[in-house]
Structures are given as C-alpha cells and as structure tokens.
N, C-alpha and C positions, 0 to 999 in steps of 0.2 A: 375682591376682598372688601372695597368700600361697601358693598351690599352687605357683607356681613357684618361689618362695623356699625354700619347703620342700624341694623335689627338689633345690635348688642346694645346699643345708644339709646334705642327707642323702647326697650323691654320695659322699663319704669313706667312707661305711659299707657302702654297696653299689654298687661298680661293675657289677654284671650285673643291676642293677635293669632292670625292662621299659622304663622311659623311655630310660635310657642306649642300650643295646644296640638297641632298636626305631628311635630316630632315626638311629644311624649307619647303619643299613641302609635304613630307609624311602625316603629320597630317591631310592634307586635301585630301589626295588621294581617290579615289573613291566616290567623293561626288561633286556634282553640286553646289558647294558652292554658286554662283552668285544667282541659285535659289531661296536659302531660304532668301539672303538678300533681295529680291524683297518684301517679305512678313512682313519683321521685320527689324527694326534697333536695334543693340546691343546697351544695357547698358553700357557706360564706367565703371562706379562703379562694376560692376559683374564682368567683365573680369580683372580689376585690383585686386579685391578681390580673385578671383580665383588664380592669379598667387602669391599674398602672401599668399595664406593659403598653395600652393604647396610647396613654397620655404621654410616656417616657420618651417616643421618639427615637429610642436605640435601635440599631440595625438588628439587633439579635433578641431584642425583648420578647417578641412572639415565639420565637426558637425556643429560647430558655425556659419559657411557660409552657410550651407544647410537650417539652421533655418532661417537665414536672407532672404534667397532667397524664401523660402515660403510665409514668411510675404510679400515680395513684389510681389508675386505670378508670379514668374518666374517657368515655367514648367520644369519638369525632361526631356521632349523633348527637349526644348530649349537648356536647360544646356547641354546636349549630342552632339545635333546637331552643335550648332552655338558656344556655349560659350568656351567649353572645346577644341575644334580644334582651336578657334582663340586665346586662352591663349597660347596653345602651339606654334603656328606659330610664335605669338610674342615673345617668349622666344626664337625660332630660330632664329628669326630676332636680339634679343639682343645678342646673341651668336656672330652672324656674324658680329655685330658692336663692339665686344671686351667689351660689358656691361654686360655679363653673362658669367660665366664657364661653360664648357662642362659638368662638373660635375655636376654643380646646375641645368643645362638643363635637364640632363639625370635623374636625381634624381626627380626633378620636375614633368616632364611628365609620370615617372613612378607612381609617386603618382595620378596624373590625371586619368591614365589608369585605375588605381585601383578603383578610383571613379566611373569611368564610368562603370565598371564592377557590382560595386554595384548597382548603379540605374538602371541597365540595367536588373537586375535579373528577374523584373516583365515582360519583353517583350520577355522571351524566348518562342516562338511560338512552339518550339519542344516539349515543356511539355504539350502542349493542343492536341496533336495527330494530326490526319490528319485535316490541316486547310483549305486544299482545294485551297490554294493559291501557291502551289509548294515546292520542296525541292532542295535547291542548296548545292554543295560543294565548299567551300571557302577555298584557299590553299595559304598559306605564306611561301614562299621560305626559306631555311637554311640560317641561319646567319643573319637575320634582325636585325637591330639594335632597330627599335622602330616598335611598331605595331598597335600605336593608330589609324591610319586613316583606316585601315581594320575592326578595333574593332568599330569604329563609324559607318561604312557601314553595319556591322553586326546588330548592333542595329538596325539600320533604317530599313533594310529589315524585321527583326522579328516582328517591329510594322506592316508592312505592311502584315504582316500573313504569311511571307515567312519563312519556316522552314530550318535553317543554320547550316551546319556541318564544323566546323573550323577545319582544320588541320595543324599545323605548320612544316614545314621541313620533311613531309611525305617521307617515303621510298617507292619505286616501289611494293613492297610486301605489305606494308599496304595498299597503294592505290588499289592493285587487290582485297585484301579481302574485302575492304569497297565497292567497285563498285559491287562485287559479293553478297554482304549481304544487299545492300541498293539500291534502286531506286531514282536517280537524275534527276532532269529535265535539270540540266546543270552545268557547273563547271566555278567559277571565281578565277582567278589568280592575286594576287597583287605583282606588281613587282616596286622595288625600284631604282636599278642601273642597267649599262649596262652589268655588269660582271655577272649579273643572267641570261641574256638572252640565253645562250647555254643551261644551266641547266631548263629553263623554257619550251625552245623548245623540248627538249627531254622529258619533264613530259608531253607536250601536245601531241607528238607523241604517248607515252606510253598509255596514258588515252583514244585516239582513237583507239588504237590498241586491247585494252582490252572490248570494247563495242560492242556487235554483232549489235546495232542500235547506228546510229551515234548521239554523245550528243554534244550540242553546248557548246564551251568554249570562254569566255570572259576575255581578259587581262587588267590590268589598272594600276594604281599607278604613282608613280613620275616619273618614267621614259617614261612616254608618251611623255613629253614634249623634250624629249632629241632624240627619235627615230621617224624617218619621218613616217614610215610604221610598226607599233609595231604587227599587226596581222600577216602581210606577215613574219616578222623575226623569230616569235615564231610558226608559223602555227595554230595560233588561228583564230575564226570565226569573232573576233570583239575586237578592242582595244577602251576603253572608259573608262573615271573616272567618267560618269554619271551614277548613280545606277538604275534610272529609264530607261534608254537606255539600260543598260546591261540586265535588268530583262525581258525587252520587247523582246531584241534579243534571251532569252531564251523561250519566247512564254510564259511567265506568265503572269497572269492578277492579278491586285493588286489596292488598292486605296490609292493614295497618299495624299489625303485629310486628312486620319486619323493620319499623323504625324505632321500636321500644327498647331501650338500651338502658343499663344501668348509668345513673348520674354521678 
C-alpha cells in the first residue's frame, strides 16, 4: 500500500515514469488491437458499464453486468479481447489526466483481470489434451505491476487452440525442469519496461543453452515502443506485439477466424 501511495504522490513530478507509461500501454500489449477494431465497433455503454462495475466494489457488480451483456448479445470473446483491454486503457488514461487515483486504477484493473480469468476458464486448450495447434511457454518477468495484457493474449491463443503454459517470474531452475519435462514449440516473453531488458536477455540466453534443438523465442509488450531493436537487445528471434505474427514465427498453424465474434 505504501508503494502505491508513493507512486500516486510522485505522479506530478514525473509523468514519464515507468509505472505511468507502462500501465497505459501494457493492457493491450501482445494484441494487434487495430486488427480487432476493423471488424467491430465498440459499444460505449459496455465500456463505461465495465469501468463502473470495476470501481464499484459491489459483490454482484460484474454478475449484473454480465447478465446485461448476455441480453445485448455481447460475446465473451468480445468482452475479453476488446472491452476489458479498452476499459483498462481508459482507466490508465484517467490516471494520467489526474481523474482517477492509482489505487482505484490498480484495484479496478485487478477486478477486471479476475473477471477475465473467470470467463476464460472455458478456453483452456491445455485441458483438451493435444490440440494439434502447438504448445507455447508464456513468461512474465519478476515484479510486473499488471499482467492484464499477457492474460488477454493467453486467452486469445487458447481460443486459437494453442496450449499455453504461463509462468510468472520463473527461476532458472524452474525453467530447466520445465523444459526437460515438456516439449514447447516456442517461448513468448512479455516485457513492460527497459529495466527488465537485462534480466530478459539472460533468460533468453539460458533458454537457448538448455535446449538441444533451437527453440524460437519472441519478445513483446509495452517496451517495444521504447526500444529500437528489441530482438537484438534481448537475443530473441523476433519482437512483436501481434499474436498472429508471433505464432507464425513459432511455426504454428491456427485458425484466427475462430475468435471473431460480434462485439
């Protein structure tokens, strides 16, 4: 709590701090957002209703909202891929504009992430055995403040039929055991800020040294807009925030049309 308050108090002094810019962009990291906007326009009442429910703190706020969305025929896919990221992005902008406190934003986004996890339970390709669409390891580095962006991407990949193994701040020992016990088609690493580059670079080097057969590694996240050649900086094979491009780089086949839904 003290850390959150300190960030809130220090906002006026540094609008370009890692926490500020990171939050505003992280909620849509690893998503080609513009691709989704081409087939569907967002409904403003849904976005505002989602923000209101996230901030209300009422036990049944999301349950009431989900019933309304069901009647309005807003799909769970649209909610996960479009509305939750957009609502979180607007909350981040509201914080930048001093219209919302960091505490409210953090709690609200945390609630939306819980909602995302709940509605995404039916999309877990891992529970269906070998889907034939590949298996990837998704890594989120240590001390990330928000993981909503990677969580959205994970849900999207699972709807493509890709099995996703998520690890948050894994140690080298954990990664070694994981690589020895499972066969991955590739690794995705989400990076938020520049101060994670050195650690991610070491992780990339470690992963490459632990596999007898070269395994493709793709990095992405909010930091891509701040680093000119992210792939070269980290030693990864590709840097991209486009999930489709990332999966193609891993050599995976998938049917993107399966996730298109009316918003």
